[in-house]
N, CA and C atoms as an extended XYZ file, in Angstrom:
300
Properties=species:S:1:pos:R:3:atomname:S:1:resname:S:1:resid:I:1 pbc="F F F"
N         0.844       -1.179        0.000 N   MET     1
C         0.000        0.000        0.000 CA  MET     1
C         0.887        1.238        0.000 C   MET     1
N         0.689        2.059       -0.993 N   SER     2
C         1.522        3.244       -1.107 CA  SER     2
C         0.814        4.516       -0.654 C   SER     2
N        -0.487        4.481       -0.541 N   ASN     3
C        -1.235        5.655       -0.125 CA  ASN     3
C        -1.540        5.560        1.366 C   ASN     3
N        -1.233        6.614        2.103 N   TYR     4
C        -1.454        6.658        3.549 CA  TYR     4
C        -2.882        6.284        3.930 C   TYR     4
N        -3.846        6.622        3.108 N   HIS     5
C        -5.261        6.431        3.416 CA  HIS     5
C        -5.767        5.027        3.093 C   HIS     5
N        -5.011        4.268        2.345 N   GLU     6
C        -5.453        2.941        1.913 CA  GLU     6
C        -5.400        1.946        3.063 C   GLU     6
N        -6.447        1.117        3.160 N   ILE     7
C        -6.487        0.054        4.161 CA  ILE     7
C        -6.797       -1.259        3.455 C   ILE     7
N        -6.637       -2.344        4.159 N   THR     8
C        -6.944       -3.654        3.586 CA  THR     8
C        -8.443       -3.911        3.648 C   THR     8
N        -8.893       -4.883        2.860 N   LEU     9
C       -10.295       -5.290        2.911 CA  LEU     9
C       -10.635       -5.789        4.306 C   LEU     9
N        -9.732       -6.525        4.923 N   GLU    10
C        -9.989       -7.051        6.264 CA  GLU    10
C       -10.214       -5.922        7.270 C   GLU    10
N        -9.411       -4.864        7.185 N   GLU    11
C        -9.594       -3.712        8.080 CA  GLU    11
C       -10.943       -3.050        7.814 C   GLU    11
N       -11.289       -2.904        6.542 N   ALA    12
C       -12.569       -2.288        6.175 CA  ALA    12
C       -13.735       -3.119        6.688 C   ALA    12
N       -13.641       -4.439        6.553 N   LEU    13
C       -14.700       -5.322        7.039 CA  LEU    13
C       -14.864       -5.188        8.546 C   LEU    13
N       -13.764       -5.183        9.273 N   THR    14
C       -13.820       -5.059       10.726 CA  THR    14
C       -14.518       -3.772       11.135 C   THR    14
N       -14.156       -2.668       10.493 N   MET    15
C       -14.717       -1.368       10.865 CA  MET    15
C       -16.183       -1.228       10.465 C   MET    15
N       -16.516       -1.597        9.218 N   THR    16
C       -17.897       -1.416        8.773 CA  THR    16
C       -18.841       -2.349        9.519 C   THR    16
N       -18.408       -3.575        9.768 N   HIS    17
C       -19.277       -4.511       10.486 CA  HIS    17
C       -19.429       -4.119       11.956 C   HIS    17
N       -18.391       -3.556       12.547 N   ALA    18
C       -18.504       -3.089       13.936 CA  ALA    18
C       -19.574       -2.010       14.039 C   ALA    18
N       -19.604       -1.098       13.091 N   TYR    19
C       -20.625       -0.047       13.080 CA  TYR    19
C       -22.009       -0.642       12.838 C   TYR    19
N       -22.125       -1.483       11.810 N   GLN    20
C       -23.425       -2.023       11.421 CA  GLN    20
C       -24.014       -2.942       12.485 C   GLN    20
N       -23.182       -3.594       13.273 N   ASN    21
C       -23.659       -4.523       14.302 CA  ASN    21
C       -23.804       -3.875       15.678 C   ASN    21
N       -23.457       -2.615       15.802 N   ASP    22
C       -23.571       -1.911       17.075 CA  ASP    22
C       -25.045       -1.545       17.297 C   ASP    22
N       -25.647       -2.012       18.393 N   PRO    23
C       -27.067       -1.720       18.641 CA  PRO    23
C       -27.388       -0.225       18.650 C   PRO    23
N       -26.428        0.598       19.027 N   HIS    24
C       -26.641        2.043       19.061 CA  HIS    24
C       -26.949        2.611       17.675 C   HIS    24
N       -26.443        1.958       16.621 N   PHE    25
C       -26.590        2.484       15.258 CA  PHE    25
C       -27.591        1.698       14.408 C   PHE    25
N       -28.339        0.782       14.999 N   ARG    26
C       -29.323       -0.014       14.253 CA  ARG    26
C       -30.336        0.902       13.581 C   ARG    26
N       -30.622        0.606       12.328 N   GLY    27
C       -31.606        1.365       11.573 CA  GLY    27
C       -31.095        2.676       11.004 C   GLY    27
N       -29.833        3.003       11.292 N   MET    28
C       -29.270        4.261       10.789 CA  MET    28
C       -28.577        4.041        9.449 C   MET    28
N       -28.194        5.100        8.817 N   THR    29
C       -27.458        5.037        7.566 CA  THR    29
C       -26.201        4.200        7.753 C   THR    29
N       -25.963        3.281        6.827 N   VAL    30
C       -24.753        2.450        6.909 CA  VAL    30
C       -23.752        2.778        5.812 C   VAL    30
N       -24.209        3.472        4.782 N   ALA    31
C       -23.313        3.827        3.685 CA  ALA    31
C       -23.921        4.985        2.909 C   ALA    31
N       -23.072        5.650        2.162 N   GLY    32
C       -23.532        6.727        1.303 CA  GLY    32
C       -22.720        6.744        0.033 C   GLY    32
N       -23.346        7.089       -1.060 N   LYS    33
C       -22.673        7.125       -2.360 CA  LYS    33
C       -22.823        8.520       -2.943 C   LYS    33
N       -21.713        9.027       -3.492 N   MET    34
C       -21.762       10.311       -4.188 CA  MET    34
C       -21.121       10.135       -5.553 C   MET    34
N       -21.608       10.885       -6.508 N   ASP    35
C       -21.083       10.814       -7.860 CA  ASP    35
C       -19.636       11.288       -7.911 C   ASP    35
N       -18.877       10.701       -8.808 N   ASN    36
C       -17.483       11.076       -9.028 CA  ASN    36
C       -17.369       12.571       -9.324 C   ASN    36
N       -18.333       13.108      -10.044 N   SER    37
C       -18.281       14.522      -10.431 CA  SER    37
C       -18.284       15.447       -9.214 C   SER    37
N       -18.935       15.036       -8.121 N   ALA    38
C       -18.952       15.877       -6.919 CA  ALA    38
C       -17.548       16.038       -6.357 C   ALA    38
N       -16.807       14.937       -6.291 N   PHE    39
C       -15.444       15.005       -5.773 CA  PHE    39
C       -14.509       15.708       -6.758 C   PHE    39
N       -14.746       15.512       -8.051 N   GLN    40
C       -13.938       16.209       -9.054 CA  GLN    40
C       -14.139       17.718       -8.957 C   GLN    40
N       -15.390       18.151       -8.727 N   GLU    41
C       -15.652       19.588       -8.581 CA  GLU    41
C       -14.948       20.153       -7.359 C   GLU    41
N       -14.974       19.400       -6.251 N   LEU    42
C       -14.261       19.862       -5.054 CA  LEU    42
C       -12.765       19.955       -5.319 C   LEU    42
N       -12.183       18.895       -5.870 N   MET    43
C       -10.732       18.839       -6.061 CA  MET    43
C       -10.238       19.789       -7.142 C   MET    43
N       -11.104       20.171       -8.086 N   SER    44
C       -10.663       21.055       -9.164 CA  SER    44
C       -10.677       22.531       -8.779 C   SER    44
N       -11.122       22.850       -7.580 N   GLN    45
C       -11.107       24.241       -7.135 CA  GLN    45
C        -9.651       24.696       -6.973 C   GLN    45
N        -9.333       25.896       -7.412 N   PRO    46
C        -7.968       26.401       -7.256 CA  PRO    46
C        -7.529       26.353       -5.789 C   PRO    46
N        -6.388       25.749       -5.528 N   GLY    47
C        -5.844       25.688       -4.179 CA  GLY    47
C        -6.295       24.498       -3.356 C   GLY    47
N        -7.195       23.680       -3.888 N   CYS    48
C        -7.690       22.523       -3.140 CA  CYS    48
C        -6.670       21.387       -3.214 C   CYS    48
N        -6.262       20.884       -2.042 N   VAL    49
C        -5.293       19.791       -1.986 CA  VAL    49
C        -5.861       18.530       -1.340 C   VAL    49
N        -7.046       18.635       -0.753 N   ALA    50
C        -7.651       17.491       -0.066 CA  ALA    50
C        -9.149       17.738        0.092 C   ALA    50
N        -9.833       16.716        0.581 N   ILE    51
C       -11.261       16.822        0.893 CA  ILE    51
C       -11.450       16.421        2.347 C   ILE    51
N       -12.227       17.221        3.082 N   ARG    52
C       -12.559       16.878        4.465 CA  ARG    52
C       -14.027       16.468        4.503 C   ARG    52
N       -14.321       15.415        5.284 N   ALA    53
C       -15.684       14.918        5.446 CA  ALA    53
C       -16.143       15.174        6.870 C   ALA    53
N       -17.315       15.720        7.006 N   TYR    54
C       -17.932       15.964        8.309 CA  TYR    54
C       -19.147       15.070        8.459 C   TYR    54
N       -19.245       14.352        9.559 N   LEU    55
C       -20.477       13.646        9.889 CA  LEU    55
C       -21.536       14.694       10.193 C   LEU    55
N       -22.758       14.451        9.736 N   ALA    56
C       -23.829       15.434        9.904 CA  ALA    56
C       -25.179       14.717        9.931 C   ALA    56
N       -26.221       15.462       10.264 N   LYS    57
C       -27.593       14.971       10.174 CA  LYS    57
C       -28.335       15.859        9.205 C   LYS    57
N       -29.149       15.238        8.345 N   ASN    58
C       -29.944       16.023        7.414 CA  ASN    58
C       -31.263       16.437        8.058 C   ASN    58
N       -32.124       17.067        7.287 N   SER    59
C       -33.383       17.583        7.839 CA  SER    59
C       -34.335       16.467        8.273 C   SER    59
N       -34.077       15.230        7.826 N   ASN    60
C       -34.878       14.077        8.251 CA  ASN    60
C       -34.233       13.349        9.426 C   ASN    60
N       -33.227       13.978       10.031 N   ASN    61
C       -32.511       13.419       11.177 CA  ASN    61
C       -31.747       12.142       10.821 C   ASN    61
N       -31.327       12.032        9.538 N   GLU    62
C       -30.575       10.880        9.061 CA  GLU    62
C       -29.090       11.230        9.001 C   GLU    62
N       -28.253       10.261        9.320 N   LEU    63
C       -26.813       10.446        9.238 CA  LEU    63
C       -26.413       10.706        7.798 C   LEU    63
N       -25.537       11.678        7.598 N   THR    64
C       -25.044       12.012        6.270 CA  THR    64
C       -23.615       12.537        6.395 C   THR    64
N       -23.034       12.914        5.291 N   MET    65
C       -21.687       13.481        5.273 CA  MET    65
C       -21.721       14.800        4.512 C   MET    65
N       -20.957       15.766        5.004 N   VAL    66
C       -20.752       17.032        4.308 CA  VAL    66
C       -19.281       17.056        3.905 C   VAL    66
N       -19.011       17.324        2.622 N   TYR    67
C       -17.656       17.321        2.081 CA  TYR    67
C       -17.266       18.733        1.666 C   TYR    67
N       -16.038       19.116        2.010 N   VAL    68
C       -15.532       20.441        1.685 CA  VAL    68
C       -14.073       20.313        1.259 C   VAL    68
N       -13.652       21.157        0.335 N   GLY    69
C       -12.255       21.182       -0.063 CA  GLY    69
C       -11.381       21.727        1.063 C   GLY    69
N       -10.115       21.332        1.051 N   VAL    70
C        -9.144       21.775        2.051 CA  VAL    70
C        -7.954       22.381        1.306 C   VAL    70
N        -7.475       23.538        1.784 N   ASP    71
C        -6.339       24.189        1.134 CA  ASP    71
C        -5.008       23.681        1.699 C   ASP    71
N        -3.908       24.171        1.160 N   ALA    72
C        -2.571       23.706        1.535 CA  ALA    72
C        -2.215       23.994        2.985 C   ALA    72
N        -2.913       24.927        3.621 N   THR    73
C        -2.644       25.220        5.033 CA  THR    73
C        -3.538       24.413        5.965 C   THR    73
N        -4.377       23.533        5.379 N   GLY    74
C        -5.242       22.673        6.183 CA  GLY    74
C        -6.584       23.272        6.537 C   GLY    74
N        -6.909       24.407        5.947 N   ASN    75
C        -8.180       25.073        6.249 CA  ASN    75
C        -9.276       24.656        5.279 C   ASN    75
N       -10.498       24.571        5.794 N   ASP    76
C       -11.655       24.284        4.952 CA  ASP    76
C       -11.890       25.438        3.992 C   ASP    76
N       -12.203       25.105        2.764 N   MET    77
C       -12.485       26.113        1.740 CA  MET    77
C       -13.989       26.381        1.716 C   MET    77
N       -14.489       26.970        2.795 N   THR    78
C       -15.932       27.157        2.961 CA  THR    78
C       -16.523       28.219        2.040 C   THR    78
N       -15.690       29.022        1.399 N   SER    79
C       -16.219       29.982        0.435 CA  SER    79
C       -16.321       29.346       -0.951 C   SER    79
N       -15.896       28.096       -1.068 N   GLY    80
C       -15.993       27.365       -2.329 CA  GLY    80
C       -17.175       26.418       -2.309 C   GLY    80
N       -17.054       25.347       -3.052 N   LYS    81
C       -18.127       24.351       -3.145 CA  LYS    81
C       -18.156       23.473       -1.897 C   LYS    81
N       -19.348       23.117       -1.488 N   ILE    82
C       -19.570       22.187       -0.380 CA  ILE    82
C       -20.581       21.165       -0.886 C   ILE    82
N       -20.303       19.875       -0.656 N   MET    83
C       -21.150       18.814       -1.203 CA  MET    83
C       -21.831       18.012       -0.101 C   MET    83
N       -23.020       17.514       -0.425 N   ASN    84
C       -23.816       16.652        0.449 CA  ASN    84
C       -24.810       15.924       -0.436 C   ASN    84
N       -25.952       15.596        0.078 N   LYS    85
C       -27.035       14.931       -0.652 CA  LYS    85
C       -26.576       13.612       -1.248 C   LYS    85
N       -25.933       12.798       -0.406 N   MET    86
C       -25.476       11.488       -0.858 CA  MET    86
C       -26.659       10.545       -1.018 C   MET    86
N       -26.450        9.539       -1.833 N   TYR    87
C       -27.426        8.467       -1.969 CA  TYR    87
C       -27.219        7.544       -0.771 C   TYR    87
N       -28.220        7.424        0.085 N   ARG    88
C       -28.086        6.710        1.350 CA  ARG    88
C       -28.398        5.228        1.216 C   ARG    88
N       -27.738        4.454        2.046 N   CYS    89
C       -28.058        3.043        2.232 CA  CYS    89
C       -28.371        2.878        3.719 C   CYS    89
N       -29.575        2.437        4.092 N   PRO    90
C       -30.531        1.779        3.219 CA  PRO    90
C       -31.196        2.754        2.250 C   PRO    90
N       -31.748        2.228        1.261 N   SER    91
C       -32.417        2.814        0.099 CA  SER    91
C       -31.589        2.509       -1.137 C   SER    91
N       -30.396        3.071       -1.229 N   ASP    92
C       -29.531        2.851       -2.389 CA  ASP    92
C       -28.304        2.075       -1.914 C   ASP    92
N       -28.491        0.763       -1.740 N   CYS    93
C       -27.413       -0.100       -1.226 CA  CYS    93
C       -26.789       -0.921       -2.349 C   CYS    93
N       -25.555       -1.371       -2.145 N   PRO    94
C       -24.939       -2.225       -3.151 CA  PRO    94
C       -25.658       -3.584       -3.196 C   PRO    94
N       -25.666       -4.190       -4.374 N   ASN    95
C       -26.305       -5.495       -4.531 CA  ASN    95
C       -25.514       -6.613       -3.868 C   ASN    95
N       -24.189       -6.493       -3.899 N   ASN    96
C       -23.363       -7.568       -3.381 CA  ASN    96
C       -22.019       -6.991       -2.915 C   ASN    96
N       -21.897       -6.720       -1.641 N   SER    97
C       -20.651       -6.179       -1.101 CA  SER    97
C       -20.343       -6.859        0.232 C   SER    97
N       -19.115       -7.324        0.408 N   PRO    98
C       -18.753       -7.911        1.702 CA  PRO    98
C       -18.743       -6.881        2.828 C   PRO    98
N       -18.762       -5.590        2.468 N   LEU    99
C       -18.755       -4.537        3.494 CA  LEU    99
C       -20.111       -4.383        4.167 C   LEU    99
N       -21.133       -4.993        3.605 N   MET   100
C       -22.488       -4.937        4.179 CA  MET   100
C       -22.757       -6.182        4.989 C   MET   100
């Protein structure tokens, strides 16, 4: 693994299943999907070097993520694009994934 952020499938399985099997999180969002174009728009902003994800709740009190670009000094680019409105699972879940 050459990327600091990359983990093994086994690590991913341990983490996702721990969340999904925790009684505290039963019935809550287990995954979210966003289009590639959303991340491309964030990363293509001048000065954007990373993306930060914030855990959040939407107006229906459902778990979601808010994504914002990050500049070279580590600050959120809040005057730029901010993304949300992910496709939630349950509702839009993968057909066959060991992570579920």
